[in-house]
Predicted model as a PDB file, atoms N, CA, C, CB and O in Angstrom, pLDDT in the B-factor column:
MODEL        1                                                                  
ATOM      1  N   MET A   1     113.924 101.888 -31.009  1.00 81.00           N  
ATOM      2  CA  MET A   1     112.667 102.585 -30.923  1.00 81.00           C  
ATOM      3  C   MET A   1     112.935 104.073 -31.140  1.00 81.00           C  
ATOM      4  CB  MET A   1     111.972 102.324 -29.557  1.00 81.00           C  
ATOM      5  O   MET A   1     113.870 104.637 -30.572  1.00 81.00           O  
ATOM      6  N   LYS A   2     112.114 104.688 -31.958  1.00 91.00           N  
ATOM      7  CA  LYS A   2     112.263 106.100 -32.277  1.00 91.00           C  
ATOM      8  C   LYS A   2     111.720 106.971 -31.148  1.00 91.00           C  
ATOM      9  CB  LYS A   2     111.550 106.428 -33.591  1.00 91.00           C  
ATOM     10  O   LYS A   2     110.909 106.526 -30.335  1.00 91.00           O  
ATOM     11  N   ILE A   3     112.175 108.199 -31.113  1.00 92.00           N  
ATOM     12  CA  ILE A   3     111.697 109.169 -30.128  1.00 92.00           C  
ATOM     13  C   ILE A   3     110.186 109.352 -30.262  1.00 92.00           C  
ATOM     14  CB  ILE A   3     112.423 110.525 -30.299  1.00 92.00           C  
ATOM     15  O   ILE A   3     109.476 109.437 -29.260  1.00 92.00           O  
ATOM     16  N   SER A   4     109.701 109.411 -31.490  1.00 93.00           N  
ATOM     17  CA  SER A   4     108.260 109.588 -31.707  1.00 93.00           C  
ATOM     18  C   SER A   4     107.470 108.398 -31.172  1.00 93.00           C  
ATOM     19  CB  SER A   4     107.964 109.782 -33.201  1.00 93.00           C  
ATOM     20  O   SER A   4     106.360 108.572 -30.670  1.00 93.00           O  
ATOM     21  N   ASP A   5     108.030 107.184 -31.273  1.00 93.00           N  
ATOM     22  CA  ASP A   5     107.376 105.993 -30.724  1.00 93.00           C  
ATOM     23  C   ASP A   5     107.322 106.052 -29.195  1.00 93.00           C  
ATOM     24  CB  ASP A   5     108.114 104.717 -31.180  1.00 93.00           C  
ATOM     25  O   ASP A   5     106.320 105.686 -28.582  1.00 93.00           O  
ATOM     26  N   ILE A   6     108.412 106.517 -28.598  1.00 93.00           N  
ATOM     27  CA  ILE A   6     108.471 106.639 -27.141  1.00 93.00           C  
ATOM     28  C   ILE A   6     107.432 107.647 -26.665  1.00 93.00           C  
ATOM     29  CB  ILE A   6     109.887 107.063 -26.680  1.00 93.00           C  
ATOM     30  O   ILE A   6     106.708 107.398 -25.701  1.00 93.00           O  
ATOM     31  N   GLU A   7     107.365 108.793 -27.352  1.00 95.00           N  
ATOM     32  CA  GLU A   7     106.380 109.807 -27.002  1.00 95.00           C  
ATOM     33  C   GLU A   7     104.959 109.268 -27.150  1.00 95.00           C  
ATOM     34  CB  GLU A   7     106.566 111.049 -27.873  1.00 95.00           C  
ATOM     35  O   GLU A   7     104.111 109.493 -26.286  1.00 95.00           O  
ATOM     36  N   PHE A   8     104.708 108.565 -28.235  1.00 94.00           N  
ATOM     37  CA  PHE A   8     103.372 108.005 -28.474  1.00 94.00           C  
ATOM     38  C   PHE A   8     102.967 107.048 -27.355  1.00 94.00           C  
ATOM     39  CB  PHE A   8     103.331 107.278 -29.827  1.00 94.00           C  
ATOM     40  O   PHE A   8     101.856 107.132 -26.832  1.00 94.00           O  
ATOM     41  N   GLU A   9     103.872 106.137 -26.989  1.00 93.00           N  
ATOM     42  CA  GLU A   9     103.566 105.172 -25.930  1.00 93.00           C  
ATOM     43  C   GLU A   9     103.271 105.866 -24.608  1.00 93.00           C  
ATOM     44  CB  GLU A   9     104.722 104.196 -25.753  1.00 93.00           C  
ATOM     45  O   GLU A   9     102.360 105.461 -23.885  1.00 93.00           O  
ATOM     46  N   MET A  10     104.027 106.897 -24.288  1.00 94.00           N  
ATOM     47  CA  MET A  10     103.795 107.596 -23.027  1.00 94.00           C  
ATOM     48  C   MET A  10     102.507 108.412 -23.070  1.00 94.00           C  
ATOM     49  CB  MET A  10     104.977 108.505 -22.702  1.00 94.00           C  
ATOM     50  O   MET A  10     101.779 108.464 -22.078  1.00 94.00           O  
ATOM     51  N   HIS A  11     102.213 109.051 -24.205  1.00 94.00           N  
ATOM     52  CA  HIS A  11     100.936 109.771 -24.332  1.00 94.00           C  
ATOM     53  C   HIS A  11      99.766 108.792 -24.223  1.00 94.00           C  
ATOM     54  CB  HIS A  11     100.870 110.541 -25.683  1.00 94.00           C  
ATOM     55  O   HIS A  11      98.751 109.102 -23.599  1.00 94.00           O  
ATOM     56  N   SER A  12      99.909 107.617 -24.826  1.00 92.00           N  
ATOM     57  CA  SER A  12      98.853 106.605 -24.785  1.00 92.00           C  
ATOM     58  C   SER A  12      98.606 106.093 -23.367  1.00 92.00           C  
ATOM     59  CB  SER A  12      99.211 105.441 -25.697  1.00 92.00           C  
ATOM     60  O   SER A  12      97.513 105.623 -23.051  1.00 92.00           O  
ATOM     61  N   ASN A  13      99.624 106.189 -22.522  1.00 92.00           N  
ATOM     62  CA  ASN A  13      99.502 105.724 -21.145  1.00 92.00           C  
ATOM     63  C   ASN A  13      99.331 106.880 -20.159  1.00 92.00           C  
ATOM     64  CB  ASN A  13     100.720 104.901 -20.766  1.00 92.00           C  
ATOM     65  O   ASN A  13      99.549 106.720 -18.958  1.00 92.00           O  
ATOM     66  N   TYR A  14      98.941 108.042 -20.677  1.00 93.00           N  
ATOM     67  CA  TYR A  14      98.584 109.212 -19.865  1.00 93.00           C  
ATOM     68  C   TYR A  14      99.710 109.709 -18.954  1.00 93.00           C  
ATOM     69  CB  TYR A  14      97.386 108.886 -19.025  1.00 93.00           C  
ATOM     70  O   TYR A  14      99.476 110.074 -17.801  1.00 93.00           O  
ATOM     71  N   VAL A  15     100.921 109.716 -19.483  1.00 93.00           N  
ATOM     72  CA  VAL A  15     102.061 110.263 -18.744  1.00 93.00           C  
ATOM     73  C   VAL A  15     102.052 111.770 -18.951  1.00 93.00           C  
ATOM     74  CB  VAL A  15     103.429 109.625 -19.216  1.00 93.00           C  
ATOM     75  O   VAL A  15     101.806 112.243 -20.061  1.00 93.00           O  
ATOM     76  N   GLU A  16     102.316 112.524 -17.897  1.00 95.00           N  
ATOM     77  CA  GLU A  16     102.305 113.986 -17.968  1.00 95.00           C  
ATOM     78  C   GLU A  16     103.432 114.506 -18.860  1.00 95.00           C  
ATOM     79  CB  GLU A  16     102.427 114.588 -16.562  1.00 95.00           C  
ATOM     80  O   GLU A  16     104.474 113.870 -19.014  1.00 95.00           O  
ATOM     81  N   GLU A  17     103.190 115.678 -19.439  1.00 96.00           N  
ATOM     82  CA  GLU A  17     104.132 116.265 -20.395  1.00 96.00           C  
ATOM     83  C   GLU A  17     105.524 116.496 -19.812  1.00 96.00           C  
ATOM     84  CB  GLU A  17     103.586 117.569 -20.905  1.00 96.00           C  
ATOM     85  O   GLU A  17     106.522 116.232 -20.482  1.00 96.00           O  
ATOM     86  N   ASP A  18     105.604 116.983 -18.576  1.00 96.00           N  
ATOM     87  CA  ASP A  18     106.922 117.247 -17.993  1.00 96.00           C  
ATOM     88  C   ASP A  18     107.711 115.957 -17.793  1.00 96.00           C  
ATOM     89  CB  ASP A  18     106.775 117.980 -16.657  1.00 96.00           C  
ATOM     90  O   ASP A  18     108.936 115.957 -17.918  1.00 96.00           O  
ATOM     91  N   VAL A  19     107.029 114.869 -17.487  1.00 95.00           N  
ATOM     92  CA  VAL A  19     107.703 113.574 -17.340  1.00 95.00           C  
ATOM     93  C   VAL A  19     108.163 113.074 -18.709  1.00 95.00           C  
ATOM     94  CB  VAL A  19     106.760 112.531 -16.667  1.00 95.00           C  
ATOM     95  O   VAL A  19     109.263 112.538 -18.841  1.00 95.00           O  
ATOM     96  N   ILE A  20     107.325 113.252 -19.717  1.00 95.00           N  
ATOM     97  CA  ILE A  20     107.698 112.847 -21.081  1.00 95.00           C  
ATOM     98  C   ILE A  20     108.948 113.594 -21.526  1.00 95.00           C  
ATOM     99  CB  ILE A  20     106.534 113.110 -22.073  1.00 95.00           C  
ATOM    100  O   ILE A  20     109.860 112.999 -22.101  1.00 95.00           O  
ATOM    101  N   GLU A  21     108.990 114.884 -21.265  1.00 96.00           N  
ATOM    102  CA  GLU A  21     110.157 115.683 -21.649  1.00 96.00           C  
ATOM    103  C   GLU A  21     111.420 115.205 -20.949  1.00 96.00           C  
ATOM    104  CB  GLU A  21     109.917 117.154 -21.334  1.00 96.00           C  
ATOM    105  O   GLU A  21     112.483 115.139 -21.567  1.00 96.00           O  
ATOM    106  N   SER A  22     111.319 114.871 -19.662  1.00 94.00           N  
ATOM    107  CA  SER A  22     112.502 114.401 -18.941  1.00 94.00           C  
ATOM    108  C   SER A  22     112.948 113.029 -19.444  1.00 94.00           C  
ATOM    109  CB  SER A  22     112.219 114.341 -17.437  1.00 94.00           C  
ATOM    110  O   SER A  22     114.147 112.755 -19.501  1.00 94.00           O  
ATOM    111  N   VAL A  23     112.003 112.169 -19.807  1.00 94.00           N  
ATOM    112  CA  VAL A  23     112.365 110.853 -20.352  1.00 94.00           C  
ATOM    113  C   VAL A  23     113.034 111.012 -21.709  1.00 94.00           C  
ATOM    114  CB  VAL A  23     111.117 109.946 -20.474  1.00 94.00           C  
ATOM    115  O   VAL A  23     114.010 110.321 -22.000  1.00 94.00           O  
ATOM    116  N   ILE A  24     112.526 111.909 -22.539  1.00 95.00           N  
ATOM    117  CA  ILE A  24     113.123 112.148 -23.861  1.00 95.00           C  
ATOM    118  C   ILE A  24     114.544 112.686 -23.703  1.00 95.00           C  
ATOM    119  CB  ILE A  24     112.257 113.141 -24.686  1.00 95.00           C  
ATOM    120  O   ILE A  24     115.441 112.279 -24.442  1.00 95.00           O  
ATOM    121  N   LYS A  25     114.758 113.584 -22.763  1.00 95.00           N  
ATOM    122  CA  LYS A  25     116.118 114.088 -22.497  1.00 95.00           C  
ATOM    123  C   LYS A  25     117.037 112.947 -22.071  1.00 95.00           C  
ATOM    124  CB  LYS A  25     116.092 115.187 -21.402  1.00 95.00           C  
ATOM    125  O   LYS A  25     118.185 112.868 -22.509  1.00 95.00           O  
ATOM    126  N   TYR A  26     116.519 112.052 -21.206  1.00 93.00           N  
ATOM    127  CA  TYR A  26     117.310 110.906 -20.756  1.00 93.00           C  
ATOM    128  C   TYR A  26     117.679 110.016 -21.948  1.00 93.00           C  
ATOM    129  CB  TYR A  26     116.531 110.090 -19.693  1.00 93.00           C  
ATOM    130  O   TYR A  26     118.826 109.590 -22.076  1.00 93.00           O  
ATOM    131  N   VAL A  27     116.710 109.742 -22.809  1.00 93.00           N  
ATOM    132  CA  VAL A  27     116.957 108.871 -23.968  1.00 93.00           C  
ATOM    133  C   VAL A  27     117.980 109.500 -24.909  1.00 93.00           C  
ATOM    134  CB  VAL A  27     115.641 108.590 -24.727  1.00 93.00           C  
ATOM    135  O   VAL A  27     118.850 108.804 -25.432  1.00 93.00           O  
ATOM    136  N   LYS A  28     117.884 110.794 -25.125  1.00 94.00           N  
ATOM    137  CA  LYS A  28     118.846 111.469 -26.007  1.00 94.00           C  
ATOM    138  C   LYS A  28     120.254 111.445 -25.426  1.00 94.00           C  
ATOM    139  CB  LYS A  28     118.415 112.917 -26.255  1.00 94.00           C  
ATOM    140  O   LYS A  28     121.229 111.387 -26.176  1.00 94.00           O  
ATOM    141  N   ALA A  29     120.374 111.488 -24.104  1.00 94.00           N  
ATOM    142  CA  ALA A  29     121.684 111.497 -23.462  1.00 94.00           C  
ATOM    143  C   ALA A  29     122.268 110.094 -23.305  1.00 94.00           C  
ATOM    144  CB  ALA A  29     121.587 112.161 -22.108  1.00 94.00           C  
ATOM    145  O   ALA A  29     123.471 109.899 -23.479  1.00 94.00           O  
ATOM    146  N   HIS A  30     121.414 109.109 -22.975  1.00 93.00           N  
ATOM    147  CA  HIS A  30     121.905 107.775 -22.619  1.00 93.00           C  
ATOM    148  C   HIS A  30     121.464 106.656 -23.555  1.00 93.00           C  
ATOM    149  CB  HIS A  30     121.463 107.444 -21.247  1.00 93.00           C  
ATOM    150  O   HIS A  30     121.944 105.529 -23.430  1.00 93.00           O  
ATOM    151  N   GLY A  31     120.574 106.940 -24.476  1.00 92.00           N  
ATOM    152  CA  GLY A  31     120.045 105.906 -25.359  1.00 92.00           C  
ATOM    153  C   GLY A  31     118.825 105.244 -24.736  1.00 92.00           C  
ATOM    154  O   GLY A  31     118.516 105.452 -23.563  1.00 92.00           O  
ATOM    155  N   PHE A  32     118.143 104.449 -25.541  1.00 92.00           N  
ATOM    156  CA  PHE A  32     116.911 103.806 -25.084  1.00 92.00           C  
ATOM    157  C   PHE A  32     117.230 102.544 -24.291  1.00 92.00           C  
ATOM    158  CB  PHE A  32     116.000 103.467 -26.278  1.00 92.00           C  
ATOM    159  O   PHE A  32     117.876 101.629 -24.800  1.00 92.00           O  
ATOM    160  N   ASN A  33     116.778 102.502 -23.054  1.00 92.00           N  
ATOM    161  CA  ASN A  33     116.892 101.330 -22.194  1.00 92.00           C  
ATOM    162  C   ASN A  33     115.537 101.156 -21.516  1.00 92.00           C  
ATOM    163  CB  ASN A  33     118.065 101.482 -21.136  1.00 92.00           C  
ATOM    164  O   ASN A  33     115.203 101.886 -20.583  1.00 92.00           O  
ATOM    165  N   ALA A  34     114.764 100.188 -21.988  1.00 92.00           N  
ATOM    166  CA  ALA A  34     113.390 100.004 -21.522  1.00 92.00           C  
ATOM    167  C   ALA A  34     113.316  99.800 -20.018  1.00 92.00           C  
ATOM    168  CB  ALA A  34     112.756  98.825 -22.226  1.00 92.00           C  
ATOM    169  O   ALA A  34     112.436 100.352 -19.357  1.00 92.00           O  
ATOM    170  N   LYS A  35     114.229  99.015 -19.479  1.00 93.00           N  
ATOM    171  CA  LYS A  35     114.197  98.726 -18.047  1.00 93.00           C  
ATOM    172  C   LYS A  35     114.431  99.987 -17.208  1.00 93.00           C  
ATOM    173  CB  LYS A  35     115.246  97.670 -17.704  1.00 93.00           C  
ATOM    174  O   LYS A  35     113.722 100.227 -16.230  1.00 93.00           O  
ATOM    175  N   LYS A  36     115.423 100.785 -17.594  1.00 94.00           N  
ATOM    176  CA  LYS A  36     115.732 102.020 -16.858  1.00 94.00           C  
ATOM    177  C   LYS A  36     114.581 103.026 -16.940  1.00 94.00           C  
ATOM    178  CB  LYS A  36     117.021 102.656 -17.405  1.00 94.00           C  
ATOM    179  O   LYS A  36     114.233 103.665 -15.948  1.00 94.00           O  
ATOM    180  N   ILE A  37     113.996 103.157 -18.131  1.00 94.00           N  
ATOM    181  CA  ILE A  37     112.891 104.104 -18.291  1.00 94.00           C  
ATOM    182  C   ILE A  37     111.686 103.656 -17.467  1.00 94.00           C  
ATOM    183  CB  ILE A  37     112.502 104.241 -19.779  1.00 94.00           C  
ATOM    184  O   ILE A  37     111.040 104.475 -16.813  1.00 94.00           O  
ATOM    185  N   ASP A  38     111.384 102.357 -17.499  1.00 94.00           N  
ATOM    186  CA  ASP A  38     110.268 101.860 -16.694  1.00 94.00           C  
ATOM    187  C   ASP A  38     110.526 102.021 -15.204  1.00 94.00           C  
ATOM    188  CB  ASP A  38     110.002 100.401 -17.013  1.00 94.00           C  
ATOM    189  O   ASP A  38     109.598 102.310 -14.449  1.00 94.00           O  
ATOM    190  N   GLU A  39     111.770 101.840 -14.768  1.00 94.00           N  
ATOM    191  CA  GLU A  39     112.096 102.067 -13.352  1.00 94.00           C  
ATOM    192  C   GLU A  39     111.835 103.521 -12.982  1.00 94.00           C  
ATOM    193  CB  GLU A  39     113.573 101.696 -13.058  1.00 94.00           C  
ATOM    194  O   GLU A  39     111.309 103.804 -11.906  1.00 94.00           O  
ATOM    195  N   LEU A  40     112.198 104.439 -13.866  1.00 93.00           N  
ATOM    196  CA  LEU A  40     111.944 105.859 -13.639  1.00 93.00           C  
ATOM    197  C   LEU A  40     110.440 106.130 -13.567  1.00 93.00           C  
ATOM    198  CB  LEU A  40     112.589 106.708 -14.754  1.00 93.00           C  
ATOM    199  O   LEU A  40     109.976 106.837 -12.673  1.00 93.00           O  
ATOM    200  N   LEU A  41     109.687 105.570 -14.505  1.00 94.00           N  
ATOM    201  CA  LEU A  41     108.241 105.779 -14.516  1.00 94.00           C  
ATOM    202  C   LEU A  41     107.570 105.197 -13.268  1.00 94.00           C  
ATOM    203  CB  LEU A  41     107.635 105.156 -15.769  1.00 94.00           C  
ATOM    204  O   LEU A  41     106.671 105.817 -12.699  1.00 94.00           O  
ATOM    205  N   VAL A  42     108.004 104.016 -12.846  1.00 94.00           N  
ATOM    206  CA  VAL A  42     107.439 103.401 -11.644  1.00 94.00           C  
ATOM    207  C   VAL A  42     107.760 104.246 -10.415  1.00 94.00           C  
ATOM    208  CB  VAL A  42     107.978 101.964 -11.462  1.00 94.00           C  
ATOM    209  O   VAL A  42     106.918 104.403  -9.530  1.00 94.00           O  
ATOM    210  N   SER A  43     108.965 104.788 -10.359  1.00 95.00           N  
ATOM    211  CA  SER A  43     109.323 105.634  -9.211  1.00 95.00           C  
ATOM    212  C   SER A  43     108.490 106.912  -9.157  1.00 95.00           C  
ATOM    213  CB  SER A  43     110.805 105.991  -9.266  1.00 95.00           C  
ATOM    214  O   SER A  43     108.338 107.517  -8.095  1.00 95.00           O  
ATOM    215  N   LEU A  44     107.948 107.322 -10.316  1.00 93.00           N  
ATOM    216  CA  LEU A  44     107.101 108.514 -10.370  1.00 93.00           C  
ATOM    217  C   LEU A  44     105.611 108.171 -10.248  1.00 93.00           C  
ATOM    218  CB  LEU A  44     107.352 109.270 -11.671  1.00 93.00           C  
ATOM    219  O   LEU A  44     104.758 109.054 -10.332  1.00 93.00           O  
ATOM    220  N   GLY A  45     105.305 106.886 -10.051  1.00 93.00           N  
ATOM    221  CA  GLY A  45     103.916 106.476  -9.832  1.00 93.00           C  
ATOM    222  C   GLY A  45     103.188 105.972 -11.058  1.00 93.00           C  
ATOM    223  O   GLY A  45     101.973 105.783 -11.005  1.00 93.00           O  
ATOM    224  N   TYR A  46     103.886 105.746 -12.162  1.00 93.00           N  
ATOM    225  CA  TYR A  46     103.268 105.229 -13.384  1.00 93.00           C  
ATOM    226  C   TYR A  46     103.515 103.728 -13.501  1.00 93.00           C  
ATOM    227  CB  TYR A  46     103.817 105.966 -14.630  1.00 93.00           C  
ATOM    228  O   TYR A  46     104.362 103.169 -12.803  1.00 93.00           O  
ATOM    229  N   ASP A  47     102.767 103.088 -14.390  1.00 91.00           N  
ATOM    230  CA  ASP A  47     102.978 101.678 -14.676  1.00 91.00           C  
ATOM    231  C   ASP A  47     104.138 101.518 -15.650  1.00 91.00           C  
ATOM    232  CB  ASP A  47     101.697 101.036 -15.245  1.00 91.00           C  
ATOM    233  O   ASP A  47     104.534 102.467 -16.327  1.00 91.00           O  
ATOM    234  N   GLU A  48     104.680 100.291 -15.711  1.00 92.00           N  
ATOM    235  CA  GLU A  48     105.711  99.993 -16.709  1.00 92.00           C  
ATOM    236  C   GLU A  48     105.089 100.055 -18.097  1.00 92.00           C  
ATOM    237  CB  GLU A  48     106.355  98.595 -16.454  1.00 92.00           C  
ATOM    238  O   GLU A  48     103.966  99.597 -18.307  1.00 92.00           O  
ATOM    239  N   ILE A  49     105.822 100.620 -19.034  1.00 92.00           N  
ATOM    240  CA  ILE A  49     105.315 100.764 -20.397  1.00 92.00           C  
ATOM    241  C   ILE A  49     106.175 100.014 -21.403  1.00 92.00           C  
ATOM    242  CB  ILE A  49     105.242 102.233 -20.777  1.00 92.00           C  
ATOM    243  O   ILE A  49     105.645  99.369 -22.308  1.00 92.00           O  
ATOM    244  N   PHE A  50     107.488 100.088 -21.261  1.00 90.00           N  
ATOM    245  CA  PHE A  50     108.395  99.657 -22.321  1.00 90.00           C  
ATOM    246  C   PHE A  50     108.992  98.268 -22.140  1.00 90.00           C  
ATOM    247  CB  PHE A  50     109.491 100.627 -22.437  1.00 90.00           C  
ATOM    248  O   PHE A  50     109.404  97.663 -23.130  1.00 90.00           O  
ATOM    249  N   THR A  51     109.057  97.740 -20.939  1.00 84.00           N  
ATOM    250  CA  THR A  51     109.730  96.464 -20.719  1.00 84.00           C  
ATOM    251  C   THR A  51     109.081  95.351 -21.519  1.00 84.00           C  
ATOM    252  CB  THR A  51     109.725  96.110 -19.242  1.00 84.00           C  
ATOM    253  O   THR A  51     109.782  94.545 -22.131  1.00 84.00           O  
ATOM    254  N   HIS A  52     107.754  95.288 -21.527  1.00 78.00           N  
ATOM    255  CA  HIS A  52     107.085  94.219 -22.270  1.00 78.00           C  
ATOM    256  C   HIS A  52     107.245  94.372 -23.776  1.00 78.00           C  
ATOM    257  CB  HIS A  52     105.615  94.186 -21.918  1.00 78.00           C  
ATOM    258  O   HIS A  52     107.160  93.382 -24.502  1.00 78.00           O  
ATOM    259  N   LEU A  53     107.475  95.584 -24.259  1.00 70.00           N  
ATOM    260  CA  LEU A  53     107.698  95.786 -25.687  1.00 70.00           C  
ATOM    261  C   LEU A  53     109.070  95.298 -26.125  1.00 70.00           C  
ATOM    262  CB  LEU A  53     107.541  97.250 -26.035  1.00 70.00           C  
ATOM    263  O   LEU A  53     109.227  94.772 -27.226  1.00 70.00           O  
ATOM    264  N   GLU A  54     110.061  95.474 -25.262  1.00 58.00           N  
ATOM    265  CA  GLU A  54     111.434  95.113 -25.618  1.00 58.00           C  
ATOM    266  C   GLU A  54     111.671  93.601 -25.591  1.00 58.00           C  
ATOM    267  CB  GLU A  54     112.404  95.796 -24.674  1.00 58.00           C  
ATOM    268  O   GLU A  54     112.396  93.075 -26.435  1.00 58.00           O  
ATOM    269  N   ASP A  55     111.063  92.896 -24.622  1.00 55.00           N  
ATOM    270  CA  ASP A  55     111.327  91.459 -24.515  1.00 55.00           C  
ATOM    271  C   ASP A  55     110.457  90.625 -25.439  1.00 55.00           C  
ATOM    272  CB  ASP A  55     111.121  91.005 -23.100  1.00 55.00           C  
ATOM    273  O   ASP A  55     110.616  89.406 -25.497  1.00 55.00           O  
ATOM    274  N   GLY A  56     109.532  91.265 -26.170  1.00 53.00           N  
ATOM    275  CA  GLY A  56     108.731  90.542 -27.147  1.00 53.00           C  
ATOM    276  C   GLY A  56     107.617  89.720 -26.561  1.00 53.00           C  
ATOM    277  O   GLY A  56     107.089  88.840 -27.241  1.00 53.00           O  
ATOM    278  N   SER A  57     107.238  89.968 -25.334  1.00 48.00           N  
ATOM    279  CA  SER A  57     106.189  89.169 -24.703  1.00 48.00           C  
ATOM    280  C   SER A  57     104.826  89.823 -24.871  1.00 48.00           C  
ATOM    281  CB  SER A  57     106.493  88.965 -23.221  1.00 48.00           C  
ATOM    282  O   SER A  57     104.040  89.881 -23.925  1.00 48.00           O  
ATOM    283  N   GLU A  58     104.558  90.295 -26.027  1.00 48.00           N  
ATOM    284  CA  GLU A  58     103.269  90.911 -26.318  1.00 48.00           C  
ATOM    285  C   GLU A  58     102.186  89.836 -26.223  1.00 48.00           C  
ATOM    286  CB  GLU A  58     103.271  91.588 -27.731  1.00 48.00           C  
ATOM    287  O   GLU A  58     102.352  88.739 -26.756  1.00 48.00           O  
ATOM    288  N   GLU A  59     101.099  90.143 -25.556  1.00 49.00           N  
ATOM    289  CA  GLU A  59     100.051  89.160 -25.314  1.00 49.00           C  
ATOM    290  C   GLU A  59      99.451  88.616 -26.600  1.00 49.00           C  
ATOM    291  CB  GLU A  59      98.966  89.766 -24.469  1.00 49.00           C  
ATOM    292  O   GLU A  59      99.200  87.414 -26.692  1.00 49.00           O  
ATOM    293  N   ASN A  60      99.214  89.455 -27.589  1.00 47.00           N  
ATOM    294  CA  ASN A  60      98.571  89.027 -28.822  1.00 47.00           C  
ATOM    295  C   ASN A  60      99.576  88.718 -29.919  1.00 47.00           C  
ATOM    296  CB  ASN A  60      97.611  90.083 -29.295  1.00 47.00           C  
ATOM    297  O   ASN A  60      99.236  88.749 -31.102  1.00 47.00           O  
ATOM    298  N   ASP A  61     100.796  88.425 -29.540  1.00 47.00           N  
ATOM    299  CA  ASP A  61     101.858  88.183 -30.503  1.00 47.00           C  
ATOM    300  C   ASP A  61     101.989  86.681 -30.772  1.00 47.00           C  
ATOM    301  CB  ASP A  61     103.197  88.765 -29.994  1.00 47.00           C  
ATOM    302  O   ASP A  61     102.985  86.056 -30.408  1.00 47.00           O  
ATOM    303  N   TYR A  62     100.979  86.126 -31.406  1.00 48.00           N  
ATOM    304  CA  TYR A  62     101.027  84.713 -31.734  1.00 48.00           C  
ATOM    305  C   TYR A  62     100.229  84.460 -33.007  1.00 48.00           C  
ATOM    306  CB  TYR A  62     100.486  83.858 -30.566  1.00 48.00           C  
ATOM    307  O   TYR A  62      99.411  85.281 -33.422  1.00 48.00           O  
ATOM    308  N   VAL A  63     100.484  83.315 -33.610  1.00 49.00           N  
ATOM    309  CA  VAL A  63      99.778  82.924 -34.822  1.00 49.00           C  
ATOM    310  C   VAL A  63      99.133  81.574 -34.552  1.00 49.00           C  
ATOM    311  CB  VAL A  63     100.741  82.867 -36.064  1.00 49.00           C  
ATOM    312  O   VAL A  63      99.781  80.653 -34.054  1.00 49.00           O  
ATOM    313  N   VAL A  64      97.875  81.466 -34.879  1.00 50.00           N  
ATOM    314  CA  VAL A  64      97.173  80.198 -34.696  1.00 50.00           C  
ATOM    315  C   VAL A  64      97.231  79.448 -36.016  1.00 50.00           C  
ATOM    316  CB  VAL A  64      95.689  80.418 -34.228  1.00 50.00           C  
ATOM    317  O   VAL A  64      96.770  79.942 -37.044  1.00 50.00           O  
ATOM    318  N   ARG A  65      97.794  78.262 -35.977  1.00 53.00           N  
ATOM    319  CA  ARG A  65      97.876  77.413 -37.159  1.00 53.00           C  
ATOM    320  C   ARG A  65      96.722  76.421 -37.116  1.00 53.00           C  
ATOM    321  CB  ARG A  65      99.251  76.675 -37.236  1.00 53.00           C  
ATOM    322  O   ARG A  65      96.453  75.810 -36.082  1.00 53.00           O  
ATOM    323  N   MET A  66      96.059  76.270 -38.226  1.00 52.00           N  
ATOM    324  CA  MET A  66      94.963  75.318 -38.307  1.00 52.00           C  
ATOM    325  C   MET A  66      95.316  74.296 -39.380  1.00 52.00           C  
ATOM    326  CB  MET A  66      93.603  76.033 -38.621  1.00 52.00           C  
ATOM    327  O   MET A  66      95.032  74.516 -40.558  1.00 52.00           O  
ATOM    328  N   PRO A  67      95.933  73.181 -38.991  1.00 57.00           N  
ATOM    329  CA  PRO A  67      96.418  72.219 -39.980  1.00 57.00           C  
ATOM    330  C   PRO A  67      95.301  71.542 -40.772  1.00 57.00           C  
ATOM    331  CB  PRO A  67      97.244  71.171 -39.297  1.00 57.00           C  
ATOM    332  O   PRO A  67      95.544  71.045 -41.872  1.00 57.00           O  
ATOM    333  N   TYR A  68      94.112  71.516 -40.247  1.00 56.00           N  
ATOM    334  CA  TYR A  68      93.021  70.854 -40.931  1.00 56.00           C  
ATOM    335  C   TYR A  68      92.408  71.703 -42.035  1.00 56.00           C  
ATOM    336  CB  TYR A  68      91.967  70.478 -39.947  1.00 56.00           C  
ATOM    337  O   TYR A  68      91.641  71.194 -42.851  1.00 56.00           O  
ATOM    338  N   ARG A  69      92.735  72.982 -42.071  1.00 54.00           N  
ATOM    339  CA  ARG A  69      92.187  73.858 -43.107  1.00 54.00           C  
ATOM    340  C   ARG A  69      93.093  73.840 -44.334  1.00 54.00           C  
ATOM    341  CB  ARG A  69      92.025  75.304 -42.575  1.00 54.00           C  
ATOM    342  O   ARG A  69      94.316  73.779 -44.210  1.00 54.00           O  
ATOM    343  N   ARG A  70      92.505  73.891 -45.482  1.00 57.00           N  
ATOM    344  CA  ARG A  70      93.270  73.917 -46.719  1.00 57.00           C  
ATOM    345  C   ARG A  70      93.964  75.264 -46.855  1.00 57.00           C  
ATOM    346  CB  ARG A  70      92.361  73.644 -47.938  1.00 57.00           C  
ATOM    347  O   ARG A  70      93.399  76.298 -46.498  1.00 57.00           O  
ATOM    348  N   GLN A  71      95.165  75.253 -47.361  1.00 54.00           N  
ATOM    349  CA  GLN A  71      95.947  76.470 -47.538  1.00 54.00           C  
ATOM    350  C   GLN A  71      96.081  76.760 -49.021  1.00 54.00           C  
ATOM    351  CB  GLN A  71      97.340  76.343 -46.875  1.00 54.00           C  
ATOM    352  O   GLN A  71      96.177  75.843 -49.836  1.00 54.00           O  
ATOM    353  N   LEU A  72      96.087  78.036 -49.365  1.00 58.00           N  
ATOM    354  CA  LEU A  72      96.291  78.459 -50.734  1.00 58.00           C  
ATOM    355  C   LEU A  72      97.772  78.327 -51.062  1.00 58.00           C  
ATOM    356  CB  LEU A  72      95.792  79.913 -50.953  1.00 58.00           C  
ATOM    357  O   LEU A  72      98.618  78.894 -50.370  1.00 58.00           O  
ATOM    358  N   VAL A  73      98.084  77.586 -52.109  1.00 58.00           N  
ATOM    359  CA  VAL A  73      99.468  77.332 -52.499  1.00 58.00           C  
ATOM    360  C   VAL A  73      99.692  77.907 -53.886  1.00 58.00           C  
ATOM    361  CB  VAL A  73      99.797  75.808 -52.467  1.00 58.00           C  
ATOM    362  O   VAL A  73      98.824  77.817 -54.754  1.00 58.00           O  
ATOM    363  N   ASP A  74     100.878  78.505 -54.091  1.00 51.00           N  
ATOM    364  CA  ASP A  74     101.200  79.071 -55.414  1.00 51.00           C  
ATOM    365  C   ASP A  74     101.240  78.007 -56.473  1.00 51.00           C  
ATOM    366  CB  ASP A  74     102.531  79.799 -55.380  1.00 51.00           C  
ATOM    367  O   ASP A  74     101.495  78.306 -57.640  1.00 51.00           O  
TER     368      ASP A  74                                                      
ENDMDL                                                                          
END                                                                             
C-alpha cells in the first residue's frame, strides 16, 4: 500500500492530521503493518481501518454468477 493510499484511507475516516503524520512516520520507519497501525489507531480512540483491507475480507468483494443467463462468447 502506498503512502498516498494510507493518507487517503485515514482522511476518509476522519483521522486528525497530527495522528496521520505520526502514522506516516511509523510506516516510513517500520514499513506497512495493518495490524500494528490499527492497534495504534484504536489506542487513540479511532476505529480499525486497515486490517480488513489487508486480509481481503471486503464486504462487497464477490461476484454473483448466474448460470441460467446466456454469456457472450468469443
